[in-house]
DOKOL-161120 format. One record per residue (C-alpha): x, y, z. Coordinates in steps of 0.2 Angstrom, whole numbers. Each point is the difference from the previous one (the first is absolute). Last residue first. Example, Ala and Ser with C-alpha at 12.3 -4.5 7.8 and 13.67 -1.06 7.14 Angstrom:
BEGIN
REC     px     py     pz
REC     68     -5     36
REC     -6    -17      3
This chain:
BEGIN
REC     px     py     pz
REC    429    444    170
REC     -9      7     15
REC      9      4     16
REC     -4     -7     17
REC      1     13     14
REC      5     -4     18
REC     -7      1     17
REC      9     -9     14
REC     -8     -9     15
REC      5     -8     16
REC     -8    -14     10
REC      5     -2     18
REC     13    -14      2
REC      0    -18      5
REC    -17     -6     -8
REC      6      8    -17
REC     -6     12    -12
REC     10     12    -11
REC    -13     10     -9
REC      1      7    -18
REC    -11     14     -5
REC     -5      4    -18
REC      0     16    -11
REC     -4     -1    -19
REC      4    -11    -15
REC    -10    -17      0
REC      8    -14     10
REC      3    -17     -9
REC     18      4     -4
REC      5      5     18
REC     11    -14      5
REC      7      4     17
REC     19     -2      4
REC      4     -4     18
REC     11      7     13
REC      5     -3     19
REC     -1    -19      0
REC      1     -9     17
REC    -16    -10     -2
REC     -4     -2    -19
REC    -12     12     -8
REC    -18     -5     -6
REC     -8     10    -13
REC    -18      8     -1
REC     -9      9    -13
REC    -15     11     -5
REC     -7      3     18
REC    -13     14     -2
REC      3     17      9
REC     -7     10    -14
REC     16      6     -7
REC      6    -18     -2
REC      7    -11     15
REC     16    -11     -1
REC      4    -12     15
REC     18     -4      3
REC      1    -15     12
REC     12     -5     14
REC      5    -16      7
REC     10      0     17
REC     18      3      6
REC     -1     19     -1
REC     11      8    -13
REC      0     19      3
REC      3     15    -11
REC    -12     -2    -14
REC      1     -2    -19
REC    -12     -1    -14
REC      6     -2    -18
REC    -12      5    -13
REC     -4     -9    -17
REC    -10      4    -15
REC      3     19      0
REC      1      9     17
REC     -1     18      5
REC      9     -3     11
REC     15    -11     -4
REC      1     -5     14
REC    -11     -3     15
REC      4      3     18
REC     -7     -7     17
REC      8      8     15
REC     -4    -11     15
REC     -2      7     18
REC      0    -14     13
REC    -17      1      9
REC      0      7     17
REC     -5    -10     15
REC     16    -10     -1
REC      0    -18      5
REC     10     -5     16
REC    -16     -9      7
REC     -1      8     17
REC      6     18     -4
REC    -10      0    -17
REC    -16     -4      9
């Protein structure tokens, strides 16, 4: 019960952004809150398969992802954490 625990029943909105988009070999991911717990950026390909995962330090509000191993095309990046509801951003990885 949110009234008894002091915890909000609604998840805090998070705006996950990527730039540049379309991306080359690297992309910077940013979000607008810095919870005090560990986060992960999880990368999925066009078929929904996980193709990468990077840890993000607690308190950070941005992270640069290395995309060199990804083929050209669309992918989805998820910001995942036990402290917040997961949020996703779609982006395009450019070919050479």
